[in-house]
N, C-alpha and C positions, 0 to 999 in steps of 0.2 A: 588452725582449729582452735576455736575459744574453748577455754577452760573453765572451771569454777572458781578459778583464783580471782582475788581482790588486789589491784595494783595500787599502791600509795606512792605518789610522786609529790615530794615535799622536800626543799633543800634545808628545813629546820629539822636538825638531827633530832632533838628532844621530841618535837612534836610527831615526826615521823615515827619514831619508836614507841611513842605511847598510843598512837593509832594502830600500830601493828599488834602490840602487847592486848589492847582491847579486843580486836578482831579475833586473834587467835586464841584468846580465852573463851571466845564464843564458837571456836571449831572452824573458823574462817581459814582456808590456805591464802596468803599473803605474799605479794611480792614488792619489795620495797626500793625505790630508786630517788637519787638525790637530785635528778634533773631530768628535764624532757628529753634530752638527747641519749641519756642513759635509758630511759624508759622505751624509747623507739628501738633501741639495740635489743634490749630484753624481750621485746614484742615477737622477735623473729624467731624466739624459740617457743614462748608461751603467751598467748593471748590471752589477757584475762577477760571476765564477763565485766567487771566493774573496775573503772579508774577513780579515784580518789586524787584531785589534782589540785594543787596549790596556784594561786593566781601569779603572785610575784615570785619569780626564781631566777637566778643568774642564767645568761645565754636567753634560751627561747621560754618565754612566759607561758602560763597556762592558757591564756586566752589565744595564743597563736597554736598552740598544740591541739586545741579541741577540733577545728576543722580537718586537721591532718588524721587525727583519729577516726572521726566521722567517715571520711572519704575512704579509708583503708580497711577500716573495722567497723562497719555500720550498725554490727548488733551490739556492740560496746555500750554499757550505760555509764554516762560520765557525772560526777558529782564534783561541782566546783567548790574549792575550798578559798576564801577571802579574807583577810582581815578589815575589809572596808564593807560595812553592814549597811549598804545604800542601795535603793531601790534601782537607781541607773546601774550598778554592778550586776545586779542580779538578772536584769532585762538584757544587758549585753550579753553575759554569760549565755543565757537560754537562748538568745539570736545566734551565738554561735556553734550552737549545737548541745549545751550542756543539758542534762536532764534534770539536776536538782542543784541545790545550793546551800552551803553551809557557810554561816559567818564565824570568823574566831572573836571570841573564844567561845567553843561550843562544848556542851555537855557530853558525857558519854552516852546516855540516853538519845540524845539527838543524832549522834553519829550511827548508833544502831538503827535507829528508826530510819534513817535515809538509806542506809544500805540494805535493810529489808524491805523496802519500797521499791529500790531499783530491782530486787531480786524476783519482786512480785511481778513488776512490769515485764521483766525478761521472760519470766514464766508463762505470762498471759500471752505475749507476743509470741513465743513458741508455738503454744497451742493453738493460736488462731491461724498459724501456718500450715497446720496439720490438714492433709488431704480431706475433702469432704467435711471438714469443720464447721464450715459456713451453712451446710445443709442440715448438719446436726444441732447447731444451734438454733437454727429456724424452727427446728421441729418443738423447741422448749417454750414456744411462744403459749402453749397451753398450761394452766398450773397443774393439772391432773399429772401430767407427764414428767413436770418438775418434782410432784410430790412422790412419784413412782420411783424416781432416780434417787432421791434423799432416802427413802425408805430403804431401798436395796444398798445403797452406800453403809447405812446403819446396821442392817442386819445380815448382811452377806448374801444370803440365798433364800428365796421364800417361793411358795406355791401361790397359784392364783388366787385361792379362797382367801388366803391370809392376807394377801395384798389388798384385796376388795374389803376386808373387814377393815384393814388399818386406815383405808382410805375414808370408811364409812359411807361407801356408796352402794346402792343397792341394785342399780342397774348394771349387771353383769357384762352386757353387751358393750356399755359405755367404756368400761375398764378395760376390756378385751381391744377394742378399737384402739386403744392408747397405746396397749402393751406391742400390738403389731405395728404402730407407728414407730416406736422407739427400737424394735426388731429390726424393721426395715432400713432404719437409721444406724444399725451395728451400734448400739448403745446397751443392748441387753441382748441376752441370749438365754436357751435354756438346756440344763443337762438330761441325762436320761430318765431322771425322775421327775422331769417336767417343772422343775423349780427355776425359776428366773433368777439371774444374778447379772451385775455389770460386767461390760466387756472393758477393754483397756481403754477405748475409746469415750466409754460411759464415765469411767473414772476420771478423764482428763476433762469431761464437761462437767462433772462435780466440782473439780478442782478450779474450774472456770467461774462457777456459780459462788464458790466461796471466796474468790478473790473480788468479785464485784461487791460482795457483802461484808467483807472482813475488816474489822478494825485493827491496823497493825500496831502493836503494843511491844514496848522493850522487854 
């Protein structure tokens, strides 16, 4: 089972410990390994969600490890770390299955952005795999429905007339039509007082919309 841990694989002890310290300071759970072989052994007990992988290491190198990880753990996101900041190395890493690329020396903020970007990709891919998510996303082709979800995500619960006023739409029939569409796709529901609120599926959709528009900052 994939955990929320981040694995750092680097034979450079100073760099490895620095990366671990940075990530742990931001409340990430971290597993550190000095070699690819040690990492493969550690993954028998804990499968990380993200791997920060050095390119040049004694024994098995990072480039050789990537296809093994992608084959056995396809859900893992891999960030390649290399001292050679060339386009050729980046292209080769991506072709091997890496999801991102960091060139040494890199700054703390660059590391954090790469990790957060990988986490966002993981979250989005997990949401896409949810049952009926395709149909739910398709229902958002209409701007009014997206506005309704956004309003409910901010306000929590709202009655029909309050939603209509916030939308600025005088045609109540139109608003009712879109509310029914959202209910049929299990994105919103009503309580006994007839107030609308997001379902768990609706909250996931909001997360998807935010991921699509979000600028990741350290």
